[in-house]
MIMI-907011 format. One line per 3 residues: number of its first residue (from 1); for each residue x, y, z of N, C-alpha, C. Coordinates in nm, 4 decimals. Each point is the difference from the previous one (the first is absolute). Example, Ala and Ser with C-alpha at 12.3 -4.5 7.8 and 13.67 -1.06 7.14 Angstrom:
MIMI-907011
1> 1.3190 -0.5690 0.7800 -0.0890 0.1190 0.0000 0.0900 0.1200 0.0000  -0.0350 0.1050 -0.0720 0.0820 0.1190 0.0060 -0.0770 0.1090 0.0730
end
This chain:
MIMI-907011
1> 1.8718 0.7560 2.3347 -0.0730 0.0464 -0.1182 -0.1399 -0.0609 0.0011  -0.1018 0.0843 0.0067 -0.1372 -0.0490 0.0080 -0.0488 -0.0402 -0.1381  -0.0921 -0.0932 -0.0013 -0.0573 -0.0476 -0.1250 -0.1512 0.0022 0.0128
4> -0.0689 0.0528 -0.1039 -0.1455 0.0090 0.0043 -0.0615 -0.1383 -0.0008  -0.0986 -0.0217 0.0858 -0.0690 -0.1275 0.0086 -0.1301 0.0094 -0.0789  -0.0207 -0.0911 -0.0932 -0.1224 -0.0028 -0.0786 -0.0984 -0.0933 0.0699
7> -0.1110 0.0558 0.0437 -0.0948 -0.0751 0.0812 -0.1072 -0.0702 -0.0811  -0.0168 0.0328 -0.1273 -0.1007 -0.0643 -0.0825 0.0406 0.0149 -0.1464  -0.0431 -0.0936 -0.0856 0.0339 0.0117 -0.1428 -0.0666 0.1227 -0.0608
10> 0.0697 0.0638 -0.0908 -0.0541 0.1189 -0.0632 0.0735 0.1242 0.0447  -0.0562 0.1154 -0.0352 0.0616 0.1275 0.0330 -0.0040 0.0257 0.1499  0.1173 0.0213 0.0613 0.0087 0.0382 0.1405 0.0361 0.1482 0.0064
13> -0.0826 0.0800 0.0634 0.0229 0.1440 0.0016 0.1124 0.0404 0.0939  0.0222 -0.0774 0.1059 0.1134 0.0234 0.0888 0.0018 0.1376 0.0639  0.1214 0.0564 0.0124 0.0181 0.1264 0.0706 -0.0590 0.1190 -0.0754
16> -0.0255 -0.0155 -0.1292 -0.0566 0.1105 -0.0769 -0.1424 0.0317 0.0436  -0.0726 -0.1026 0.0463 -0.1383 0.0170 0.0450 -0.0197 -0.0891 0.1232  0.0577 0.0345 0.1130 0.0033 -0.0912 0.1153 -0.1378 -0.0389 0.0534
19> -0.0945 0.0934 0.0056 -0.1334 -0.0315 0.0536 -0.0716 -0.1016 -0.0898  -0.0007 0.0260 -0.1296 -0.0646 -0.0923 -0.0935 0.0701 -0.1344 -0.0003  0.1326 0.0020 0.0085 0.0780 -0.1237 0.0006 -0.0381 -0.0874 0.1189
22> -0.0202 0.0623 0.1157 -0.0344 -0.0768 0.1195 -0.1391 -0.0625 -0.0116  -0.0955 0.0769 -0.0511 -0.1364 -0.0507 -0.0142 -0.0066 -0.1084 -0.1068  0.0839 0.0119 -0.1010 -0.0041 -0.0940 -0.1126 0.0388 -0.1417 0.0402
25> 0.0655 -0.0172 0.1140 0.0437 -0.1329 0.0401 -0.1152 -0.0996 0.0012  -0.1141 0.0410 0.0553 -0.1166 -0.0887 0.0058 -0.0898 0.0170 -0.1222  -0.0145 0.1233 -0.0471 -0.0918 0.0276 -0.1105 0.0410 -0.0712 -0.1276
28> 0.1271 0.0092 -0.0361 0.0465 -0.0611 -0.1232 0.0026 -0.1525 0.0117  0.0312 -0.0510 0.1174 -0.0044 -0.1448 0.0191 -0.1412 -0.0536 -0.0245  -0.0999 0.0711 0.0523 -0.1376 -0.0414 -0.0217 -0.0375 0.0001 -0.1469
31> 0.0531 0.0964 -0.0750 -0.0310 0.0050 -0.1422 0.0696 -0.1129 -0.0750  0.1176 -0.0380 0.0448 0.0666 -0.1156 -0.0602 -0.0847 -0.1257 0.0176  -0.0652 -0.0139 0.1157 -0.0886 -0.1152 0.0224 -0.1139 0.0005 -0.1013
34> -0.0573 0.1187 -0.0244 -0.1052 0.0113 -0.1007 0.0513 -0.0418 -0.1373  0.1196 0.0465 -0.0373 0.0549 -0.0350 -0.1308 0.0231 -0.1504 -0.0125  0.0403 -0.0653 0.1087 0.0194 -0.1440 -0.0046 -0.1322 -0.0719 -0.0232
37> -0.1077 0.0499 0.0606 -0.1319 -0.0613 -0.0230 -0.0438 0.0219 -0.1444  0.0320 0.1159 -0.0558 -0.0329 0.0268 -0.1407 0.0833 -0.0887 -0.0920  0.1237 -0.0263 0.0384 0.0855 -0.0893 -0.0792 -0.0586 -0.1410 -0.0032
40> -0.0596 -0.0438 0.1112 -0.0652 -0.1311 0.0032 -0.1172 -0.0030 -0.0968  -0.0789 0.1081 -0.0025 -0.1122 0.0092 -0.0935 0.0479 -0.0130 -0.1441  0.1033 0.0746 -0.0357 0.0523 -0.0087 -0.1358 0.0582 -0.1385 -0.0281
43> 0.0614 -0.0610 0.1002 0.0539 -0.1347 -0.0179 -0.1087 -0.1013 -0.0333  -0.1143 0.0122 0.0660 -0.1115 -0.0904 -0.0277 -0.0531 0.0195 -0.1424  -0.0106 0.1253 -0.0416 -0.0517 0.0274 -0.1340 0.1016 -0.0435 -0.1058
46> 0.1284 0.0193 0.0278 0.1034 -0.0495 -0.0912 -0.0104 -0.1518 -0.0143  -0.0209 -0.0700 0.1107 -0.0118 -0.1466 -0.0050 -0.1176 -0.0426 -0.0852  -0.1119 0.0709 0.0138 -0.1179 -0.0298 -0.0817 0.0294 0.0212 -0.1483
49> 0.0731 0.1066 -0.0306 0.0325 0.0278 -0.1403 0.0909 -0.1086 -0.0585  0.1041 -0.0348 0.0731 0.0980 -0.0977 -0.0512 -0.0665 -0.1339 -0.0286  -0.0965 -0.0399 0.0828 -0.0667 -0.1280 -0.0213 -0.1065 0.0064 -0.1095
52> -0.0347 0.1195 -0.0450 -0.1067 0.0148 -0.1003 0.0493 0.0548 -0.1335  0.1295 0.0247 -0.0119 0.0514 0.0717 -0.1162 -0.0245 -0.0748 -0.1311  -0.0077 -0.1324 0.0053 -0.0208 -0.0768 -0.1225 -0.1468 -0.0361 -0.0223
55> -0.0863 0.0412 0.0899 -0.1433 -0.0340 -0.0112 -0.0723 0.1035 -0.0849  0.0330 0.0028 -0.1295 -0.0588 0.1011 -0.0877 -0.1367 -0.0406 -0.0551  -0.0297 -0.1305 -0.0008 -0.1323 -0.0494 -0.0419 -0.0412 0.0537 -0.1370
58> 0.0943 0.0126 -0.0908 -0.0295 0.0470 -0.1344 -0.0087 0.1506 -0.0147  0.0077 0.0717 0.1096 -0.0029 0.1467 -0.0040 0.1395 0.0528 -0.0320  0.0124 0.1280 -0.0336 0.1339 0.0562 -0.0277 0.0944 -0.0162 0.1189
61> 0.1272 -0.0252 -0.0294 0.1016 -0.0151 0.1038 0.0920 0.1201 0.0051  0.1070 -0.0114 0.0769 0.0925 0.1131 0.0170 0.0549 0.0553 -0.1306  0.0374 -0.0866 -0.0923 0.0625 0.0472 -0.1238 -0.0977 0.0773 -0.0878
64> -0.1287 -0.0264 0.0149 -0.0991 0.0721 -0.0774 -0.0443 0.1306 0.0684  0.0206 0.0096 0.1296 -0.0578 0.1107 0.0765 0.1013 0.1026 0.0488  0.1222 -0.0423 0.0294 0.0949 0.0903 0.0653 0.0744 0.0862 -0.1016
67> 0.0164 0.1256 0.0341 0.0803 0.0944 -0.0784 0.1243 0.0339 0.0826  0.1093 -0.0667 -0.0294 0.1189 0.0133 0.0835 0.0583 0.1404 -0.0059  -0.0184 0.0701 -0.1127 0.0524 0.1367 -0.0101 -0.0693 0.0909 0.1015
70> -0.1314 -0.0111 0.0079 -0.0758 0.0812 0.0946 0.0354 -0.0371 0.1436  0.0107 -0.1298 0.0255 0.0317 -0.0458 0.1358 0.1400 0.0448 0.0411  0.0931 -0.0014 -0.0938 0.1354 0.0475 0.0308 -0.0012 0.1487 0.0338
73> -0.0801 0.0773 -0.0745 -0.0125 0.1430 0.0307 -0.0603 0.0204 0.1388  -0.0981 -0.0820 0.0368 -0.0584 0.0079 0.1343 0.1062 -0.0294 0.1058  0.0840 -0.0981 -0.0279 0.1050 -0.0363 0.0951 0.0974 0.1156 0.0205
76> 0.0394 0.0638 -0.1092 0.0911 0.1140 0.0114 -0.0634 0.1135 0.0800  -0.1280 0.0253 -0.0225 -0.0688 0.1063 0.0739 -0.0036 -0.0301 0.1490  -0.0292 -0.1258 0.0342 -0.0098 -0.0341 0.1422 0.1368 0.0011 0.0667
79> 0.1024 -0.0489 -0.0717 0.1351 0.0061 0.0552 0.0438 0.1446 0.0206  -0.0319 0.0857 -0.0962 0.0344 0.1416 0.0128 -0.0734 0.0638 0.1174  -0.1251 -0.0392 0.0214 -0.0761 0.0564 0.1119 0.0574 -0.0444 0.1345
82> 0.0543 -0.1210 0.0040 0.0647 -0.0459 0.1228 0.1259 0.0820 0.0281  0.0738 0.0331 -0.1082 0.1192 0.0846 0.0149 -0.0375 0.1393 0.0494  -0.1049 0.0591 -0.0591 -0.0381 0.1355 0.0405 -0.0519 0.0028 0.1431
85> -0.0672 -0.1080 0.0416 -0.0440 -0.0039 0.1401 0.1202 -0.0128 0.0931  0.1011 -0.0749 -0.0439 0.1220 -0.0072 0.0793 0.0664 0.1361 0.0129  0.0002 0.0770 -0.1078 0.0557 0.1347 0.0052 -0.0824 0.0906 0.0915
88> -0.1317 -0.0196 -0.0004 -0.0852 0.0772 0.0905 0.0340 -0.0316 0.1459  0.0218 -0.1279 0.0294 0.0350 -0.0397 0.1367 0.1333 0.0603 0.0427  0.0972 -0.0010 -0.0900 0.1299 0.0590 0.0315 -0.0104 0.1516 0.0166
91> -0.0860 0.0623 -0.0809 -0.0212 0.1445 0.0147 -0.0587 0.0322 0.1358  -0.0925 -0.0830 0.0447 -0.0592 0.0224 0.1322 0.1053 -0.0119 0.1097  0.0880 -0.0982 -0.0133 0.0985 -0.0220 0.1059 0.1116 0.1033 0.0009
94> 0.0510 0.0366 -0.1181 0.1226 0.0779 -0.0045 -0.0168 0.1466 -0.0389  -0.0970 0.0304 -0.0858 -0.0042 0.1379 -0.0504 -0.0923 0.0917 0.0794  -0.1012 -0.0574 0.0673 -0.0990 0.0793 0.0742 -0.0701 0.1014 -0.0911
97> -0.0050 -0.0287 -0.1294 -0.0647 0.0892 -0.0964 -0.1360 -0.0579 -0.0369  -0.1059 0.0647 0.0449 -0.1344 -0.0493 -0.0307 -0.0268 0.0062 -0.1499  0.0493 0.1036 -0.0655 -0.0239 0.0151 -0.1436 0.0639 -0.1140 -0.0781
100> 0.1223 -0.0354 0.0351 0.0674 -0.1091 -0.0704 -0.0698 -0.1324 0.0266  -0.0402 -0.0220 0.1244 -0.0709 -0.1223 0.0355 -0.1303 -0.0122 -0.0791  -0.0779 0.1071 -0.0028 -0.1270 -0.0016 -0.0724 0.0233 -0.0238 -0.1488
103> 0.1054 0.0579 -0.0550 0.0311 -0.0196 -0.1418 0.0231 -0.1466 -0.0326  0.0781 -0.0683 0.0833 0.0261 -0.1418 -0.0232 -0.1272 -0.0824 0.0169  -0.0827 0.0346 0.0976 -0.1247 -0.0745 0.0221 -0.0970 0.0194 -0.1166
106> -0.0094 0.1217 -0.0506 -0.0875 0.0253 -0.1150 0.0481 -0.0779 -0.1212  0.1302 -0.0039 -0.0214 0.0552 -0.0767 -0.1117 -0.0306 -0.1484 0.0164  0.0083 -0.0493 0.1220 -0.0364 -0.1393 0.0282 -0.1453 -0.0263 -0.0356
109> -0.0867 0.0933 0.0370 -0.1423 -0.0142 -0.0310 -0.0248 -0.0022 -0.1503  0.0687 0.0856 -0.0738 -0.0159 0.0045 -0.1458 0.0445 -0.1320 -0.0625  0.1124 -0.0535 0.0452 0.0485 -0.1278 -0.0531 -0.0959 -0.1135 0.0339
112> -0.0527 0.0013 0.1222 -0.0976 -0.1014 0.0388 -0.1265 0.0085 -0.0840  -0.0447 0.1215 -0.0279 -0.1184 0.0176 -0.0848 0.0265 -0.0485 -0.1414  0.1219 0.0237 -0.0500 0.0362 -0.0503 -0.1322 -0.0033 -0.1519 -0.0052
115> 0.0503 -0.0634 0.1052 -0.0052 -0.1466 0.0094 -0.1440 -0.0493 -0.0045  -0.0859 0.0607 0.0805 -0.1395 -0.0427 0.0046 -0.0712 0.0235 -0.1324  0.0333 0.1098 -0.0677 -0.0609 0.0277 -0.1294 0.0343 -0.1054 -0.1034
118> 0.1285 -0.0362 -0.0075 0.0418 -0.1034 -0.0955 -0.0595 -0.1356 0.0356  -0.0045 -0.0305 0.1281 -0.0546 -0.1293 0.0419 -0.1493 -0.0088 -0.0324  -0.0734 0.1081 0.0229 -0.1426 0.0006 -0.0332 -0.0208 -0.0209 -0.1495
121> 0.0844 0.0631 -0.0811 -0.0075 -0.0195 -0.1459 0.0258 -0.1457 -0.0358  0.0955 -0.0631 0.0646 0.0285 -0.1416 -0.0251 -0.1192 -0.0871 0.0362  -0.0634 0.0292 0.1142 -0.1156 -0.0792 0.0422 -0.1140 0.0106 -0.1014
124> -0.0271 0.1211 -0.0460 -0.1075 0.0194 -0.0980 0.0312 -0.0708 -0.1316  0.1270 0.0024 -0.0399 0.0415 -0.0686 -0.1220 -0.0167 -0.1510 0.0135  0.0337 -0.0537 0.1172 -0.0168 -0.1426 0.0246 -0.1464 -0.0410 -0.0100
127> -0.0874 0.0773 0.0600 -0.1432 -0.0316 -0.0045 -0.0499 0.0027 -0.1438  0.0464 0.0959 -0.0774 -0.0407 0.0094 -0.1410 0.0466 -0.1203 -0.0809  0.1097 -0.0633 0.0425 0.0523 -0.1186 -0.0694 -0.0600 -0.1299 0.0529
130> -0.0968 0.0093 0.0906 -0.0608 -0.1198 0.0571 0.0658 -0.0462 0.1270  0.0708 0.0896 0.0681 0.0722 -0.0369 0.1211 -0.0724 0.0371 0.1282  -0.1323 -0.0084 0.0006 -0.0766 0.0272 0.1217 0.0201 -0.1133 0.1005
133> -0.0155 0.0276 0.1297 0.0350 -0.1006 0.1016 -0.0840 -0.1270 -0.0027  -0.1219 0.0048 -0.0534 -0.0863 -0.1181 0.0044 0.0303 -0.1018 -0.1093  0.0941 0.0286 -0.0883 0.0226 -0.0861 -0.1152 0.0915 -0.1196 0.0287
136> 0.0794 0.0036 0.1048 0.0868 -0.1140 0.0311 0.0554 0.0134 0.1410  0.0569 -0.1109 0.0488 0.0635 0.0034 0.1309 0.1219 0.0900 -0.0001  0.0755 -0.0027 -0.1100 0.1157 0.0891 -0.0117 -0.0411 0.1464 0.0116
139> -0.1026 0.0393 -0.0719 -0.0433 0.1395 0.0022 -0.0574 0.0385 0.1355  -0.0709 -0.0921 0.0624 -0.0527 0.0276 0.1335 0.1129 0.0257 0.0990  0.1057 -0.0826 -0.0078 0.1146 0.0174 0.0894 0.0751 0.1286 -0.0318
142> 0.0139 0.0313 -0.1296 0.0659 0.1249 -0.0390 -0.0731 0.1206 0.0566  -0.1326 0.0008 -0.0151 -0.0778 0.1148 0.0466 -0.0088 0.0056 0.1518  0.0329 -0.1092 0.0671 0.0135 0.0041 0.1466 0.1300 0.0676 0.0416
145> 0.1071 -0.0284 -0.0746 0.1335 0.0422 0.0411 0.0360 0.1416 -0.0441  0.0001 0.0239 -0.1301 0.0538 0.1265 -0.0516 -0.0859 0.1206 0.0414  -0.1330 -0.0043 -0.0140 -0.0788 0.1142 0.0481 0.0077 0.0216 0.1506
148> 0.0286 -0.1078 0.0768 0.0181 0.0171 0.1440 0.1173 0.0931 0.0268  0.1077 -0.0197 -0.0748 0.1143 0.0904 0.0134 -0.0386 0.1412 -0.0443  -0.0751 0.0103 -0.1098 -0.0443 0.1304 -0.0467 -0.0854 0.0728 0.1027
151> -0.0847 -0.0746 0.0702 -0.0810 0.0603 0.1058 0.0884 0.0519 0.1131  0.1062 -0.0724 0.0294 0.0947 0.0463 0.1019 0.0679 0.1296 -0.0435  0.0398 0.0073 -0.1271 0.0635 0.1226 -0.0499 -0.1001 0.1153 0.0025
154> -0.1254 -0.0284 -0.0343 -0.1037 0.1026 0.0072 -0.0173 0.0493 0.1430  -0.0048 -0.0942 0.0949 -0.0100 0.0386 0.1405 0.1196 0.0813 0.0457  0.1204 -0.0411 -0.0445 0.1198 0.0751 0.0354 -0.0014 0.1398 -0.0595
157> -0.0540 0.0144 -0.1205 -0.0081 0.1318 -0.0640 -0.0978 0.0911 0.0739  -0.1136 -0.0574 0.0411 -0.0960 0.0786 0.0788 0.0618 0.0422 0.1329  0.0720 -0.0926 0.0618 0.0701 0.0305 0.1253 0.0999 0.1129 -0.0230
160> 0.0699 -0.0037 -0.1130 0.0992 0.1027 -0.0309 -0.0658 0.1369 -0.0191  -0.1158 0.0023 -0.0650 -0.0729 0.1264 -0.0150 -0.0394 0.0551 0.1370  -0.0498 -0.0875 0.0862 -0.0364 0.0424 0.1362 0.1228 0.0493 0.0758
163> 0.1129 -0.0660 -0.0223 0.1236 0.0389 0.0675 0.0460 0.1381 -0.0445  -0.0150 0.0306 -0.1285 0.0356 0.1334 -0.0489 -0.0889 0.1065 0.0644  -0.1279 -0.0314 0.0156 -0.0889 0.0920 0.0704 0.0387 0.0155 0.1460
166> 0.0440 -0.1093 0.0609 0.0443 0.0033 0.1396 0.1235 0.0881 0.0160  0.0935 -0.0115 -0.0946 0.1206 0.0832 0.0053 -0.0371 0.1476 -0.0133  -0.0921 0.0303 -0.0908 -0.0419 0.1386 -0.0193 -0.0690 0.0558 0.1239
169> -0.0781 -0.0849 0.0667 -0.0781 0.0468 0.1155 0.0834 0.0071 0.1274  0.0820 -0.1014 0.0243 0.0696 -0.0105 0.1282 0.1514 0.0168 -0.0101  0.0537 -0.0007 -0.1212 0.1446 0.0082 -0.0127 0.0657 -0.1341 0.0309
172> 0.1296 0.0036 0.0243 0.0739 -0.1234 0.0282 0.0065 -0.0255 0.1495  -0.1165 -0.0269 0.0596 -0.0018 -0.0353 0.1407 0.0284 -0.1491 0.0163  0.0008 -0.0473 0.1231 0.0359 -0.1395 0.0266 -0.0942 -0.0972 -0.0686
175> -0.1287 0.0286 0.0050 -0.0965 -0.0912 -0.0612 0.0203 -0.0076 -0.1507  0.0246 0.1126 -0.0619 0.0217 0.0015 -0.1450 0.1240 -0.0799 -0.0376  0.1070 0.0172 0.0743 0.1228 -0.0749 -0.0285 -0.0221 -0.1504 0.0123
178> -0.0743 -0.0412 0.1021 -0.0281 -0.1422 0.0173 -0.0846 -0.0532 -0.1152  -0.0956 0.0795 -0.0457 -0.0831 -0.0428 -0.1119 0.0820 -0.0122 -0.1286  0.0947 0.0906 -0.0196 0.0884 -0.0097 -0.1167 0.0823 -0.1284 0.0068
181> 0.0503 -0.0318 0.1170 0.0802 -0.1212 0.0168 -0.0828 -0.1250 -0.0263  -0.1243 -0.0015 0.0477 -0.0857 -0.1164 -0.0225 -0.0353 -0.0147 -0.1483  -0.0393 0.1097 -0.0611 -0.0372 -0.0069 -0.1412 0.1199 -0.0376 -0.0869
184> 0.1188 0.0447 0.0369 0.1203 -0.0376 -0.0746 0.0197 -0.1514 0.0020  -0.0157 -0.0608 0.1171 0.0125 -0.1453 0.0095 -0.1050 -0.0691 -0.0861  -0.1221 0.0489 0.0058 -0.1093 -0.0579 -0.0781 0.0282 0.0104 -0.1495
187> 0.0481 0.1162 -0.0425 0.0262 0.0215 -0.1425 0.1128 -0.0895 -0.0509  0.1070 -0.0106 0.0788 0.1111 -0.0863 -0.0410 -0.0424 -0.1474 0.0002  -0.0860 -0.0366 0.0939 -0.0531 -0.1363 0.0044 -0.0761 -0.0322 -0.1279
190> -0.0825 0.0933 -0.0471 -0.0749 -0.0207 -0.1235 0.0926 -0.0126 -0.1197  0.1108 0.0707 0.0037 0.0987 -0.0102 -0.1077 0.0583 -0.1404 -0.0050  0.0307 -0.0572 0.1154 0.0544 -0.1355 0.0066 -0.1027 -0.1010 -0.0507
193> -0.1252 0.0170 0.0421 -0.1063 -0.0899 -0.0466 -0.0142 0.0080 -0.1516  0.0105 0.1223 -0.0555 -0.0141 0.0132 -0.1446 0.1131 -0.0703 -0.0740  0.1209 0.0051 0.0519 0.1115 -0.0713 -0.0634 -0.0315 -0.1494 -0.0063
196> -0.0592 -0.0529 0.1086 -0.0401 -0.1406 0.0001 -0.1086 -0.0258 -0.1046  -0.0979 0.0911 -0.0116 -0.1057 -0.0154 -0.1000 0.0583 0.0071 -0.1408  0.0881 0.0964 -0.0224 0.0616 0.0154 -0.1325 0.0745 -0.1272 -0.0402
199> 0.0670 -0.0620 0.0965 0.0790 -0.1199 -0.0286 -0.0866 -0.1238 -0.0163  -0.0873 -0.0233 0.0979 -0.0789 -0.1233 0.0042 -0.1142 0.0008 -0.1011  -0.0676 0.1132 -0.0107 -0.1176 0.0070 -0.0863 0.0377 0.0318 -0.1444
202> 0.0714 0.1093 -0.0199 0.0220 0.0479 -0.1365 0.1189 -0.0682 -0.0693  0.1174 0.0033 0.0602 0.1162 -0.0606 -0.0650 -0.0171 -0.1510 -0.0152  -0.0429 -0.0659 0.1074 -0.0199 -0.1448 -0.0085 -0.1147 -0.0353 -0.0953
205> -0.1037 0.0851 -0.0030 -0.1136 -0.0273 -0.0873 0.0336 0.0117 -0.1465  0.0966 0.0856 -0.0335 0.0376 0.0212 -0.1390 0.1209 -0.0839 -0.0414  0.0558 -0.0741 0.0947 0.1204 -0.0797 -0.0295 -0.0324 -0.1170 -0.0931
end
């Protein structure tokens, strides 16, 4: 009885897409290396935040600035977008339906845009309350960390828009499938980083 061998973490296309599966052995590994370097970047910024969280210097702190209801809604949107991207990946592997795949990707984009919209509103509200980055070490560290993640989500959303155009122009060829696999890893990675931000920055800050 044969057993499928998984050659790299993440979605393995296997016999359903043998050509793409073979090429992905090196391509996806290289992208994992990139994600590890990005994880180091976030780790450094997290360290800066943790050491500066109490350095408010008389400026507003977490309890005065954070809106946990809005942040919780952002978390739900991002978690939902990770689920829809997972469904898009499964649609690519098993259904071979371009329409279904595009539907899941568009829904992912809408959820990501909703997350960014709420986060931008939170940032503007913080600034209006005196939470600009120059007012304290805590705020400087916050504005280093949380908007960095937002910039990543913005980049991922732009990538997703380009990917939808690629699907429309070229269909589900090997290059498109590989790009979907890479972007899926990137999107799920951002979801994990956000869970860390939600826990370390928001929940701990309001505790």
